[in-house]
C-alpha positions as CSV (number, residue, x, y, z in Angstrom):
1,M,0.0,0.0,0.0
2,H,1.0,3.6,-0.7
3,R,-0.1,6.7,1.2
4,Y,-1.4,10.0,-0.2
5,K,-2.6,13.4,0.9
6,C,-4.9,15.8,-0.9
7,F,-6.1,19.4,-0.2
8,N,-9.1,21.3,-1.4
9,G,-7.0,23.4,-3.8
10,P,-4.2,23.1,-6.3
11,A,-0.7,21.9,-5.1
12,P,1.1,25.0,-3.9
13,T,4.0,26.1,-6.0
14,I,4.9,30.0,-5.9
15,A,1.8,30.6,-3.6
16,A,0.6,29.2,-0.3
17,Q,-2.1,26.4,-0.1
18,Q,-5.4,27.9,-1.4
19,K,-8.3,28.3,0.9
20,V,-11.8,28.2,-0.5
21,T,-15.0,29.8,0.9
22,T,-17.8,27.5,2.3
23,G,-20.6,29.6,1.1
24,T,-23.8,29.6,3.0
25,V,-25.4,26.3,2.1
26,I,-24.0,22.9,2.0
27,K,-21.0,22.5,-0.2
28,T,-18.4,19.8,-1.0
29,M,-15.0,21.2,-0.4
30,L,-13.1,18.2,-1.5
31,Q,-14.2,15.0,-3.2
32,I,-12.1,11.9,-3.9
33,A,-13.2,9.3,-6.3
34,P,-11.2,6.0,-5.3
35,P,-9.2,4.0,-7.8
36,S,-11.5,1.9,-10.1
37,T,-9.4,-1.1,-9.2
38,R,-9.0,-0.8,-5.5
39,Q,-10.5,0.5,-2.3
40,M,-9.1,3.4,-0.1
41,Q,-8.3,3.1,3.6
42,L,-8.6,6.4,5.5
43,I,-5.7,7.5,7.8
44,S,-6.6,11.0,8.8
45,W,-8.3,14.2,7.8
46,G,-8.8,17.8,9.0
47,F,-9.6,21.3,8.1
48,T,-8.9,24.8,9.3
49,L,-10.9,28.0,9.0
50,D,-9.2,31.3,8.5
51,G,-11.5,32.9,11.2
52,V,-14.3,32.5,13.5
53,P,-17.5,31.7,11.6
54,G,-20.4,34.3,11.9
55,S,-22.8,31.6,12.6
56,A,-22.6,27.9,13.5
57,G,-21.5,25.3,11.1
58,Q,-20.8,21.7,10.5
59,V,-18.0,20.0,8.5
60,E,-18.3,16.4,7.9
61,L,-16.4,13.5,6.2
62,I,-18.7,11.1,4.3
63,Q,-18.9,8.4,1.7
64,T,-21.7,8.9,-0.8
65,D,-23.2,7.0,-3.7
66,V,-23.3,10.0,-6.0
67,A,-20.6,12.4,-7.0
68,A,-20.8,16.1,-6.5
69,S,-20.2,17.9,-9.8
70,S,-19.2,21.2,-11.4
71,G,-16.1,21.3,-9.3
72,T,-12.5,22.2,-10.0
73,A,-10.8,19.0,-11.0
74,H,-7.5,17.9,-9.4
75,V,-4.4,17.1,-11.4
76,A,-2.1,14.4,-10.4
77,A,0.3,16.8,-8.8
78,G,-2.5,17.9,-6.5
79,V,-2.8,14.1,-5.1
80,Q,0.6,13.9,-3.4
81,P,2.3,10.7,-2.3
82,L,3.7,11.0,1.2
83,D,6.7,8.7,0.3
84,P,8.6,10.3,-2.6
85,N,9.2,7.0,-4.1
86,A,5.7,6.0,-4.3
87,P,4.0,5.9,-7.6
88,A,1.2,8.4,-8.6
89,S,-2.1,7.8,-7.0
90,L,-4.7,5.9,-8.9
91,V,-7.7,8.1,-7.7
92,Q,-10.0,9.0,-10.6
93,L,-9.3,12.7,-11.6
94,G,-12.1,15.0,-13.1
95,A,-14.5,17.7,-12.4
96,A,-17.3,15.2,-11.3
97,L,-14.5,12.7,-9.7
98,T,-11.6,14.0,-7.6
99,G,-11.7,17.8,-7.1
100,Y,-12.5,20.7,-5.0
101,T,-15.1,23.5,-4.4
102,F,-18.0,21.7,-6.1
103,A,-21.1,23.9,-7.1
104,T,-23.7,20.8,-7.2
105,E,-24.2,18.3,-4.6
106,G,-26.0,15.7,-6.7
107,A,-28.9,13.4,-5.7
108,T,-27.3,11.5,-3.0
109,T,-29.4,8.7,-1.5
110,A,-27.0,6.7,0.6
111,T,-24.1,7.9,2.9
112,R,-21.7,6.7,5.6
113,T,-20.6,9.3,7.9
114,F,-16.9,8.9,9.0
115,D,-16.8,11.9,11.1
116,A,-18.5,15.2,11.8
117,N,-17.3,18.3,13.6
118,L,-19.7,21.2,14.7
119,V,-18.1,24.6,14.7
120,P,-19.8,27.2,17.1
121,P,-20.1,30.9,16.1
122,T,-18.1,31.5,19.3
123,A,-15.3,29.4,18.3
124,G,-11.8,29.7,19.6
125,A,-8.5,28.7,18.0
126,T,-9.0,25.0,19.0
127,D,-12.6,24.9,17.4
128,I,-11.4,26.3,13.9
129,N,-8.5,23.9,13.6
130,Y,-9.6,20.2,13.5
131,Y,-7.6,17.1,12.9
132,Y,-8.5,13.4,13.3
133,Q,-6.5,10.3,12.9
134,W,-8.1,6.8,13.2
135,M,-6.6,4.0,15.2
136,P,-5.3,1.2,12.8
137,D,-8.1,-1.1,13.7
138,E,-10.9,1.4,13.2
139,R,-9.8,2.9,9.8
140,P,-12.8,3.2,7.4
141,I,-12.7,1.7,3.8
142,V,-14.1,3.4,0.9
143,A,-15.2,1.2,-1.9
144,S,-14.1,1.9,-5.5
145,S,-17.6,2.7,-6.7
146,K,-18.3,5.4,-4.0
147,F,-17.2,9.0,-3.4
148,L,-15.4,10.5,-0.4
149,R,-16.4,14.0,0.4
150,V,-15.7,16.7,3.0
151,R,-18.7,18.9,3.0
152,A,-19.3,22.1,5.0
153,T,-22.5,23.8,5.8
154,F,-22.3,27.3,7.5
155,G,-24.9,30.1,7.7
156,A,-22.1,32.7,7.1
157,A,-19.3,32.1,4.8
158,V,-15.8,31.4,6.0
159,N,-12.6,30.4,4.3
160,M,-11.5,26.7,4.7
161,T,-8.5,24.6,3.9
162,C,-9.3,20.9,4.3
163,W,-7.3,17.6,3.5
164,I,-7.6,13.8,3.7
165,V,-4.8,11.1,4.0
166,W,-5.4,7.6,2.8
167,D,-3.7,4.4,1.7
168,E,-4.5,2.6,-1.6
C-alpha cells in the first residue's frame, strides 16, 4: 500500500495552499473518487478555518453513492504521495470525480458518515483547527464505486482549507 494526501486546492508552487469559501449552504469542499481497481483506507483528515464563523457550522467527512459535480478537477500533482518513491495515486481525476469546491451536490441517496464536527459561532482557536486520525483497527474503507467528500454547511461564509490522507 501507498499513502497519499490531498487538499481542497491545487498543489502550492509559488503561492501558499489555497483556501476556499464555504458559502452559506451545504458545499462539497473536497471530493475523492477512489481508484476503479481498489479501495481506499482512510488514515486521517482535518480542516482549518481562517477565522471564527459568523454562525454555527458543520463539517463532515462522508462516503456517498453519487458524485458532486461542477467542481475544479484535481490534477495528478494535487494528489501527493507521502513517500517520494511511491507511484502516482490511482484516484480518478475529473470535475465530477476528484476535485474541490463543487457547485452541485448531486442526488445522494446513501451515505456513510466517518466523522462530523460542529463549529460554534463563538469558536476559539481550537475549534477552527480540526484534525482526526483513526486508530489502525478502526480505519474506514471506501469502496471503488463510491465517493469520499468533505462537506461544509455554514450560515455565514468562512474560508476553509481541508485535507484527507489515505492508503491505496
